[in-house]
VEXGU-383052 format. One record per residue: x, y, z of N, C-alpha, C in turn. Coordinates in steps of 0.001 Angstrom, whole numbers, padded with zeros to 6 digits. Last residue first. Example, Ala and Ser with C-alpha at 12.3 -4.5 7.8 and 13.67 -1.06 7.14 Angstrom:
2
      n.xx      n.yy      n.zz     ca.xx     ca.yy     ca.zz      c.xx      c.yy      c.zz
    012850   -002250    007080    013670   -001060    007140    012900    000030    007870
    013190   -005690    007800    012300   -004500    007800    013200   -003300    007800
***
This chain:
332
      n.xx      n.yy      n.zz     ca.xx     ca.yy     ca.zz      c.xx      c.yy      c.zz
   -191084    014088    106562   -192228    013451    105900   -192012    011960    105880
   -188975    014756    108128   -190028    015769    107986   -191224    015240    107201
   -187302    012984    110555   -187969    012882    109263   -189050    013933    109157
   -184432    012077    112188   -185438    013140    112093   -185995    013143    110671
   -183039    009897    114266   -183492    009967    112875   -184641    010966    112856
   -180184    009907    116472   -181585    010200    116150   -181801    010136    114643
   -178147    008045    118765   -178385    008623    117448   -179878    008905    117282
   -175700    008120    121474   -176847    007587    120757   -177153    008451    119531
   -172109    008550    121428   -173400    008424    122057   -174466    007804    121168
   -169653    009322    120640   -169790    007927    121059   -171176    007643    121650
   -169972    012044    120090   -169596    011140    119000   -169718    009664    119358
   -172941    013196    121990   -171618    013317    121384   -171248    012099    120530
   -175045    011690    124583   -174667    012706    123600   -173257    012458    123045
   -177569    009298    125302   -176193    009754    125458   -175786    010634    124277
   -180852    009674    126816   -179972    009309    125706   -178578    009879    125962
   -182858    009972    128823   -181430    009852    129156   -180614    009217    128032
   -185443    010615    128358   -185108    009190    128330   -183625    008913    128553
   -185270    013430    128481   -186135    012713    129414   -185764    011235    129506
   -183556    013978    126327   -183140    014301    127692   -183958    013506    128703
   -185172    013038    124233   -183841    012466    124442   -183329    012760    125848
   -187438    014658    124389   -187567    013221    124635   -186214    012591    124924
   -186299    017124    123725   -186971    016967    125016   -187083    015487    125378
   -185448    016490    121145   -184453    016743    122189   -185069    016673    123578
   -187910    016140    119788   -186913    015072    119818   -185930    015272    120963
   -189140    018621    120116   -189763    017426    120694   -188760    016284    120806
   -187306    020202    118639   -187493    020429    120070   -188124    019216    120739
   -187707    019146    116077   -186395    019002    116718   -186520    019212    118221
   -190384    019922    115642   -190031    018504    115671   -188692    018287    116364
   -190167    022744    115739   -191042    022028    116665   -190653    020562    116771
   -188371    023461    113623   -188034    023699    115021   -188865    022836    115966
   -187571    021184    110944   -188435    022156    111588   -188177    022256    113077
   -185838    019545    109531   -187025    018943    110136   -187981    019930    110780
   -183811    021157    108295   -184281    019903    107692   -185660    019521    108209
   -183414    023343    109892   -183567    023568    108452   -184108    022335    107752
   -182981    022139    112356   -184215    022898    112137   -184469    023100    110657
   -180420    021179    111827   -181515    020224    112055   -182866    020906    111885
   -179057    023595    111658   -179172    022757    110461   -180301    021744    110634
   -179246    024405    114298   -179907    025213    113274   -180072    024408    111993
   -177650    022488    115496   -179079    022487    115791   -179854    023321    114782
   -175058    023111    114787   -175710    021993    114106   -177225    021975    114362
   -174105    024953    116528   -174746    025474    115327   -175441    024368    114533
   -174654    024283    119974   -174068    023866    118700   -174840    024461    117529
   -175458    024627    122569   -174987    025810    121854   -174442    025491    120466
   -176216    022052    123518   -177205    023127    123432   -176765    024339    122630
   -174786    019468    121354   -174813    020289    122565   -175747    021484    122400
   -176586    016836    119656   -175660    017965    119685   -175862    018815    120932
   -176547    013471    118750   -177186    014487    119583   -176175    015584    119885
   -176223    012434    115301   -176003    012324    116729   -176729    013433    117462
   -178560    011595    112698   -177606    012494    113339   -177427    012148    114795
   -180080    011377    109665   -179559    010554    110754   -178456    011372    111410
   -182734    013244    108325   -181319    013202    108681   -181100    012213    109820
   -184789    014107    105461   -184565    013590    106802   -183075    013495    107065
   -184841    015250    103014   -186124    015002    103670   -185975    014506    105099
   -183076    017547    101149   -182960    016561    102222   -184292    016465    102951
   -183459    019631    099381   -183480    018262    098845   -183463    017198    099926
   -183561    022018    100838   -184369    021880    099633   -184502    020433    099170
   -183608    023411    104128   -183139    022400    103186   -184109    022287    102019
   -183898    027011    104662   -184228    025594    104874   -183632    024689    103807
   -182980    029566    106043   -182462    028972    104810   -182677    027469    104905
   -184105    030167    108416   -184291    031147    107347   -183701    030671    106020
   -183330    027989    109988   -184755    028238    109741   -185013    029212    108607
   -180380    026926    108142   -181103    027289    109345   -182554    027565    109015
   -177082    026406    106880   -178506    026133    106859   -179138    026511    108190
   -174632    028007    105388   -175109    027798    106754   -176622    027634    106682
   -172041    027504    103126   -173473    027463    103345   -173788    027169    104814
   -169530    027598    102219   -169802    028442    103377   -171278    028395    103761
   -167582    025093    100752   -168917    025585    101059   -168911    026431    102324
   -165431    024542    098007   -165577    024948    099400   -166991    025462    099626
   -165927    021770    095821   -165233    023000    096181   -165359    023254    097667
   -168661    020608    093766   -167464    020412    094569   -166819    021759    094836
   -170918    021296    092381   -170847    019938    092900   -169621    019689    093759
   -172897    024178    092695   -171567    023632    092418   -171429    022284    093106
   -175223    025443    093490   -175065    025080    092086   -173696    024563    091723
   -176098    026105    095948   -175010    026925    095403   -174717    026593    093959
   -178122    024253    096380   -178420    025663    096554   -177344    026581    095988
   -177020    021685    095786   -178337    022088    095282   -178527    023594    095301
   -174536    021611    097043   -174611    021320    095614   -175925    021827    095029
   -175425    022215    099632   -174496    023118    098948   -174546    022894    097450
   -176966    020005    100244   -177636    021285    100075   -176724    022320    099429
   -174917    018048    100372   -176037    017923    099433   -176698    019265    099174
   -173278    019108    102460   -172744    018900    101108   -173866    018819    100080
   -175032    019147    104636   -174420    020396    104171   -173893    020248    102747
   -175666    016419    104879   -176717    017392    104584   -176120    018683    104042
   -173182    015359    105524   -173818    014955    104267   -174913    015936    103887
   -172855    016648    108027   -171890    016850    106949   -172499    016494    105597
   -174875    015733    109627   -174945    017132    109203   -173955    017408    108075
   -175862    012373    108703   -175009    013363    109332   -175216    014768    108793
   -177006    011164    106067   -176406    010546    107248   -175385    011543    107793
   -180001    012328    104702   -178573    012569    104892   -178105    011862    106154
   -182308    010967    102659   -181955    011075    104073   -180440    011210    104179
   -184916    011390    100598   -183465    011576    100617   -183075    011874    102063
   -187582    009169    099842   -187017    010187    100718   -185490    010197    100611
   -189482    008823    096762   -188681    008344    097881   -188125    009497    098690
   -190782    009672    094493   -191483    009804    095767   -190736    009252    096959
   -189388    009716    092202   -190163    008508    092456   -190917    008562    093788
   -187956    012050    092326   -188982    011951    091281   -189892    010745    091490
   -186173    011413    094349   -187202    012422    094603   -188322    012328    093564
   -184601    009553    092975   -185360    009137    094159   -186473    010139    094445
   -183465    011214    090972   -184342    010098    090613   -185204    009670    091793
   -181904    013015    092459   -182998    013506    091612   -183983    012390    091275
   -180115    011207    093656   -180967    012068    094484   -182163    012549    093671
   -178837    010218    091393   -179666    009317    092188   -180594    010103    093114
   -177448    012480    090518   -178480    011893    089654   -179413    010980    090450
   -175687    012852    092657   -176664    013896    092320   -177799    013334    091467
   -174236    010448    092439   -175028    010720    093644   -176079    011777    093359
   -173023    010783    089961   -173950    009661    090156   -174815    009860    091392
   -171346    013026    090392   -172508    013126    089488   -173509    011994    089679
   -170492    013457    093897   -170294    012831    092582   -171538    012965    091705
   -169702    016205    095629   -170884    015382    095394   -170736    014768    094007
   -167431    017308    097971   -167554    016802    096593   -168773    015887    096518
   -165905    019946    099965   -166874    018876    099712   -166833    018464    098241
   -164459    021656    102698   -164294    021156    101342   -165231    019967    101110
   -165906    024375    104540   -165420    022997    104453   -165398    022550    102999
   -165827    027232    106666   -165922    026662    105325   -165303    025272    105322
   -167262    026927    109982   -166223    027318    109037   -166474    026677    107676
   -170231    028217    111494   -169469    027077    110974   -168439    027537    109953
   -169721    031245    113508   -170442    030417    112530   -169609    029218    112103
   -169689    031857    116962   -168857    031715    115766   -169564    030811    114759
   -171108    031948    119325   -171536    032813    118245   -170729    032701    116967
   -168338    031008    121236   -169765    031343    121245   -170085    032298    120099
   -165932    029223    119242   -166286    030182    120272   -167770    030499    120160
   -166175    025690    118321   -166175    027134    118055   -166382    027961    119310
   -165125    022971    117810   -165138    023613    119129   -165149    025129    118980
   -164628    021128    115758   -165999    021495    116094   -166096    022149    117458
   -162448    021251    112900   -162662    021100    114340   -164016    021693    114707
   -163931    020145    109754   -162923    020802    110569   -163191    020556    112038
   -164561    017429    107505   -164950    018287    108620   -163734    018930    109271
   -165038    017039    104162   -164021    016935    105205   -164330    017942    106311
   -167327    015207    102474   -167134    016517    103088   -166162    016336    104237
   -168371    013332    099745   -167257    013628    100649   -167417    015051    101174
   -170800    010722    099180   -170215    012025    098890   -169074    012215    099873
   -172679    007870    097950   -171594    008517    098678   -171384    009974    098271
   -175779    006238    098631   -174972    007014    097698   -173909    007770    098486
   -178108    003528    098816   -177000    004281    099405   -176279    005054    098301
   -181516    002475    099369   -180400    002848    098501   -179346    003623    099283
   -183350   -000327    100397   -182860    001003    100744   -181606    001284    099923
   -184075   -002952    099913   -184386   -001958    098897   -184019   -000534    099244
   -183238   -004879    101622   -184627   -004443    101772   -185002   -003330    100795
   -180571   -005078    101029   -181429   -006202    100666   -182914   -005849    100765
   -179721   -002732    102226   -179682   -002857    100767   -180594   -003982    100305
   -180074   -003475    104926   -180816   -002349    104364   -180849   -002410    102841
   -178281   -005622    105193   -179716   -005830    105410   -180529   -004713    104768
   -175844   -004311    104661   -176293   -005416    103812   -177793   -005642    103956
   -175737   -002533    106816   -175828   -002005    105448   -176336   -003092    104502
   -175448   -004433    108874   -176634   -003583    108818   -176818   -003001    107423
   -172942   -005529    108268   -174124   -006393    108242   -175407   -005574    108189
   -171241   -003332    108564   -171374   -003974    107249   -172630   -004826    107182
   -172893   -000786    110515   -171983   -001912    110370   -172191   -002520    108989
   -173357    002448    111892   -173547    001522    110775   -172480    000435    110822
   -172625    004220    113934   -173338    002982    114296   -173573    002018    113136
   -171278    006384    112542   -170520    005404    113316   -171312    004137    113639
   -172550    008398    111222   -172480    007104    110544   -171773    006041    111374
   -172228    010602    112820   -173584    010066    112649   -173572    008681    112032
   -169589    011536    112790   -169952    010487    113729   -171363    009941    113577
   -167014    012083    111189   -168418    012299    110808   -169271    011255    111529
   -164427    012875    113517   -165222    011849    112860   -166586    012365    112429
   -162337    015653    112683   -163133    014901    113642   -164070    013974    112889
   -160944    016369    110440   -160297    016560    111735   -161021    015785    112826
   -160873    014397    107527   -161673    015065    108547   -160903    015174    109855
   -159325    012906    105755   -159384    014351    105582   -160159    015089    106648
   -159096    009912    103816   -158752    010667    105022   -158802    012172    104775
   -161547    008185    102407   -160643    009265    102000   -160282    010096    103225
   -163238    006262    103513   -162363    005875    102408   -161277    006913    102127
   -165659    005131    105717   -164468    005962    105567   -163542    005421    104481
   -167891    003649    106367   -167851    004236    105030   -166548    004991    104746
   -167750    002943    108973   -167642    001860    108004   -167519    002395    106582
   -165719    005496    110548   -166992    004871    110199   -166752    003774    109167
   -163384    005866    113226   -163667    005706    111799   -165050    005083    111616
   -162620    005866    115823   -163096    007144    115288   -163342    007068    113779
   -161505    003500    116398   -162762    003805    117084   -163390    005094    116572
   -159113    003675    115039   -160164    002831    114476   -161515    003072    115146
   -157468    005143    116706   -158082    005818    115570   -159217    004994    114979
   -158119    004200    120171   -157400    004139    118889   -158193    004799    117772
   -158490    006493    122915   -158991    005365    122137   -158330    005372    120780
   -157975    007639    126221   -157533    007640    124819   -158017    006355    124146
   -160478    009035    128467   -159492    008045    128042   -159126    008187    126580
   -162437    011036    128809   -161175    011108    129558   -160102    010151    129068
   -164455    012893    127183   -163866    011573    126891   -162500    011533    127586
   -165048    015448    127885   -166020    014431    128279   -165563    013019    127926
   -163018    017039    126772   -162978    016689    128184   -163957    015617    128602
   -162304    015587    123514   -162589    016688    124423   -162782    016152    125836
   -159981    014654    120947   -161009    014332    121933   -161138    015504    122890
   -158599    013672    117884   -159054    014776    118729   -160110    014260    119701
   -156328    010904    117692   -157645    011504    117447   -157927    012672    118396
   -152875    011814    117128   -153882    010990    117780   -155237    011630    117506
   -149652    011887    115428   -150953    012375    115854   -151796    011340    116574
   -147281    010968    114367   -147218    011738    115617   -148576    012106    116184
   -147745    009510    112039   -146718    009047    112968   -146785    009731    114328
   -149813    010784    110748   -149860    009325    110858   -148849    008802    111875
   -148939    013424    110689   -150000    013050    111619   -150069    011541    111803
   -147020    013212    108624   -146609    013564    109982   -147667    013156    111002
   -148665    012671    106445   -147680    011684    106869   -147201    011934    108283
   -150097    015110    106411   -150797    013849    106637   -149841    012732    107051
   -148057    017176    106064   -148860    017054    107282   -149476    015673    107451
   -144669    017455    105387   -145968    017045    104844   -146885    016589    105977
   -143280    020135    107471   -143262    018767    106953   -144601    018470    106289
   -143668    022651    108507   -142359    022354    107921   -142266    020971    107304
   -146526    024558    107704   -145947    023452    108461   -144694    022992    107738
   -148290    027575    108240   -147454    026749    107376   -146734    025735    108253
   -151664    028395    109081   -150282    028122    109464   -149581    027352    108364
   -154355    030312    110148   -153702    029718    108982   -152222    029589    109316
   -156181    029636    113134   -155093    030322    112421   -154720    029562    111158
   -158853    030165    115350   -158312    029421    114222   -157293    030272    113465
   -159325    032139    117415   -159187    030711    117692   -158470    029963    116581
   -159951    034673    116834   -158799    034489    117722   -158467    033015    117920
   -161150    036569    114102   -161036    035276    114775   -159803    035260    115659
   -161170    038923    112663   -161707    038940    114014   -161584    037638    114772
   -161350    037220    109607   -161239    038510    110293   -161906    038470    111665
   -159994    033909    109837   -161084    034804    109442   -160923    036110    110192
   -157534    032913    110611   -158200    032338    109448   -159327    033221    108938
   -154830    035119    111348   -156118    034522    111715   -156853    034035    110476
   -151684    034052    109932   -152715    035065    110130   -153966    034373    110642
   -149515    032209    110497   -149441    033253    109483   -150421    034389    109751
   -147498    030339    112638   -148781    030999    112471   -148634    032155    111484
   -145690    027572    111715   -145618    029016    111890   -146994    029611    111647
   -144496    024507    113121   -145461    025264    112326   -145314    026738    112664
   -142094    021820    112844   -142614    023052    113429   -143716    023606    112547
   -140126    018903    113788   -141018    019659    112908   -141508    020920    113621
   -138706    017324    115538   -138026    018460    114931   -138869    019255    113952
   -140419    015445    116668   -139509    015030    115614   -138798    016159    114908
   -143347    017500    117392   -142456    016345    117594   -141554    016091    116389
   -143064    021141    117055   -143794    019884    116958   -142832    018721    117157
   -143241    024482    118168   -142425    023290    117953   -143289    022033    118015
   -144251    027371    116555   -144658    026339    117514   -143893    025072    117177
   -143723    030792    116125   -143248    029448    115805   -143648    028495    116914
   -145553    033570    114898   -145177    032733    116037   -144816    031323    115575
   -146585    035091    112874   -145152    034842    112866   -144682    033944    113982
   -149137    036434    114860   -148628    036229    113503   -147110    036110    113539
   -150040    034740    117780   -149386    035915    117191   -148890    035578    115789
   -152772    033788    119993   -151789    033536    118954   -151258    034824    118349
   -154534    033673    122140   -153541    034750    122118   -152442    034479    121093
   -156304    031696    122772   -156799    032773    121920   -155800    033924    121791
   -156524    028265    122964   -155688    029417    123288   -155994    030521    122291
   -159385    026319    123945   -158537    026940    122919   -157736    028107    123482
   -159093    024519    127133   -159789    024968    125934   -158847    025646    124966
   -157646    023533    129274   -158904    024199    129547   -159679    024646    128331
   -155267    022455    128212   -156274    021560    128794   -157634    022221    129021
   -154958    024407    125154   -154482    024015    126472   -155539    023089    127068
   -154362    024619    121625   -155221    024301    122770   -154400    023997    124021
   -154704    026101    118468   -153824    025861    119600   -154692    025666    120837
   -155668    024960    115354   -156166    025498    116621   -155151    025137    117694
   -155290    025676    111855   -154944    024980    113088   -155574    025698    114270
   -155370    025145    108454   -156048    025817    109552   -155761    025006    110807
   -152390    025088    106460   -153434    024414    107235   -154103    025395    108175
   -151099    025304    103054   -151132    025658    104471   -152316    024962    105147
   -151561    024632    100430   -150678    023769    101208   -150599    024132    102679
   -153460    026117    099162   -152065    026511    098949   -151079    025685    099756
   -155916    025120    100006   -155492    024833    098638   -154024    025177    098396
   -155654    023678    103328   -156040    024714    102373   -155399    024456    101017
   -156926    021312    105557   -155891    021607    104574   -156421    022632    103571
   -158001    021830    108885   -158359    021775    107471   -157151    022098    106611
   -156984    021298    111598   -158391    021328    111232   -158627    021056    109752
   -155070    020018    114073   -155024    020319    112644   -156437    020190    112095
   -154459    021196    117175   -155468    020475    116408   -155396    020941    114963
   -151870    020938    119435   -152301    021560    118187   -153324    020645    117543
   -151349    021531    122904   -151750    020641    121820   -152105    021493    120603
   -148426    022320    124875   -149790    022576    124434   -150162    021453    123465
   -145918    023052    127264   -146613    022057    126442   -148039    022506    126121
   -143753    025906    126877   -144820    025230    127618   -145533    024225    126717
   -141964    027387    125421   -141440    026530    126472   -142477    025763    127253
   -143568    028583    123499   -142927    029433    124515   -142467    028610    125712
   -144941    025521    123019   -145099    026927    122675   -144532    027765    123817
   -144940    022339    121669   -144337    023210    122685   -144418    024644    122176
   -147327    019638    121326   -146457    020692    120818   -145887    021469    121995
   -149116    016759    120162   -148448    017485    121245   -147482    018500    120652
   -151939    016820    118022   -150497    016600    118175   -150001    017385    119385
   -154749    015527    116365   -154234    016199    117556   -152773    015820    117769
   -155669    013990    114243   -155395    015408    113992   -154902    016180    115203
   -155747    011469    112528   -155257    011618    113902   -154741    013050    114064
   -158748    011889    110524   -157309    012020    110709   -156953    011952    112198
   -161324    009897    109225   -160856    010742    110315   -159334    010726    110403
   -162608    010075    105848   -162005    009381    106975   -161427    010352    107980
   -165616    010507    104048   -164397    011100    104598   -163916    010292    105792
   -167985    009702    102964   -166880    008734    102960   -165558    009341    103421
   -171228    010079    104054   -169959    010785    103893   -168818    009777    103999
   -174227    009079    102365   -173208    008899    103398   -171926    009631    103027
   -177645    009020    102087   -176447    009628    101517   -175394    009696    102601
   -180143    006771    101477   -179236    007243    102513   -177964    007766    101850
   -183312    006833    100102   -181887    006970    099797   -181148    007510    101008
   -186062    004600    099632   -185425    005691    100361   -183925    005671    100065
   -186674    002208    098387   -186644    003414    097563   -186165    004644    098288
   -188391    000847    101089   -187691    000578    099833   -187796    001811    098948
   -188163    002908    104040   -188935    002192    103024   -188050    001893    101827
   -187523    002951    107600   -187223    003316    106217   -188081    002482    105287
   -187831    001921    110051   -188328    003283    109872   -188040    003819    108467
   -186615   -000494    110106   -188047   -000472    110425   -188668    000887    110151
   -183911   -000022    109765   -184704   -000377    108598   -186200   -000360    108851
   -182923    000297    112381   -183134    001463    111527   -184059    001154    110356
   -182255   -001520    114297   -183623   -001583    113756   -183943   -000403    112854
   -179808   -000833    115226   -179869   -002010    114358   -181258   -002196    113748
   -180361    001208    117018   -179935    001545    115668   -180000    000357    114722
   -183508    000850    118735   -182054    000686    118673   -181626    000836    117219
   -185985    003235    119829   -185590    001936    119296   -184083    001778    119478
   -188842    005209    120155   -187563    004828    120746   -187220    003411    120306
   -190490    007948    118529   -190372    006519    118822   -188962    006230    119320
   -192821    010521    118231   -191464    010161    118654   -191458    008688    119054
   -194884    011334    115329   -194576    011210    116748   -193124    010838    116991
   -195426    011968    112724   -196264    010937    113344   -195986    010758    114827
   -193467    013723    111903   -194797    014272    112198   -195732    013265    112852
   -190772    012201    113836   -191408    012565    112577   -192740    013217    112906
   -187964    010747    115241   -188966    011799    115371   -189460    012184    113985
   -186414    008204    116937   -186994    008558    115638   -188100    009579    115872
   -183469    007320    118438   -184691    008095    118628   -185180    008536    117256
   -181698    004539    119284   -182151    005330    118137   -183471    005994    118499
   -178795    003454    121076   -180213    003775    121012   -180497    004678    119801
   -176450    001049    119765   -176782    002289    120453   -178261    002596    120257
   -175791   -001150    118289   -176676   -001372    119422   -176988   -000115    120211
   -173891   -000989    116381   -175268   -000745    115949   -176280   -001029    117053
   -171663   -001571    118038   -171756   -000307    117287   -173196    000004    116917
   -172788   -003056    121162   -172306   -003122    119782   -172436   -001766    119106
   -171690   -002472    124438   -172750   -002256    123462   -172147   -002325    122063
   -169833   -002348    126473   -170519   -003611    126247   -171671   -003527    125277
   -168455   -000063    126531   -169532   -000161    127517   -170321   -001451    127348
   -166825   -000244    124409   -166182   -000302    125725   -167201   -000384    126846
   -168667    000151    122408   -168093   -001182    122543   -167407   -001345    123906
   -169183    002914    122543   -170173    001970    123073   -169610    000574    123269
   -166319    004781    123719   -167055    004102    122647   -168059    003117    123221
   -167012    007137    126400   -166201    006082    125787   -166991    005470    124643
   -168791    008925    127429   -167384    009116    127779   -166458    008086    127158
   -171503    010794    126462   -170863    009482    126312   -169360    009642    126484
   -173241    012777    128671   -172163    012799    127681   -171493    011428    127638
   -174988    012751    130756   -175494    012288    129470   -174456    012405    128352
   -173882    013928    132968   -173869    012463    132927   -174418    011907    131616
   -174355    016651    132678   -173025    016124    132347   -173034    014614    132200
   -177468    017518    131128   -176710    017083    132301   -175389    016433    131893
   -178421    020089    129266   -177742    018811    129070   -176962    018448    130325
   -181481    021659    128659   -180324    021545    129542   -179735    020152    129392
   -182681    023341    125732   -182678    022196    126649   -181434    022279    127506
   -184124    024749    122892   -183718    024971    124270   -183784    023669    125059
   -183691    026084    119721   -183878    024842    120466   -183310    025019    121869
   -182858    028596    118736   -184259    028382    119050   -184487    027141    119909
   -180323    030885    119362   -180628    029477    119118   -182055    029200    119573
***
């Protein structure tokens, strides 16, 4: 990983900003571009955009993807990551200390209400964390009644699913919130549209984001509508900037551009050696030092600019993770 910084524990946002007395669009905004680094609040996003810029947003909704379970007589949690085309699911077994890496093919895990899942095989060769599993009940309906949002140790309290949804969420399917869009509000979107900023939707359903060290991003299902692709091309032809709202939107846009397919599964891993072709900037949360997302940010904005942004964020004590502050990285 090229981007280097130390993340003090106190910079992890432990609750939604609203619980800290901050509005959704009142979180801090760090803007980094070749012109320098600026500090603002998210409600002032429009000050850094121009009429004719295009914000591409992910309309995937967050599932209550964490469920209590029993394995070999002991309580654990199951994180439902991704629905596969054959009806099976990618799942992660977890204990309080992290993922359980000793799953066994054929193992039965008991779920609430008499439901169960059966581990079939590791999702990828050599993987010990993610498993393909069959489930005895329709999963999305089951999660609606038995699930809760996935959360990690830096968020000690439980928060309702509504705190994990963005204003753009329309199609449930993400194991974890596409959190870069969380600070947007209806009133902010209205102001931006009134100022001539354009919006276009796509869908990418995110899986769980707790990989083992060195594990690449997993394949994810995406769809870029023809109208969005056409608007991206038009904005670029007019000299406007295409700005992805989140690493998910960037991955979907670049998959459509670089793989030549508007929908399906993407294994595309962006990085310094595979830079972005159509994305000129990205609205994104702040990612942990070992996160593969940092490579994607380099692919969009370049290593030097991302490093300057993260150095400034640590120095100014920005808050990290899904309930934290946000950055806007612009390469032009």
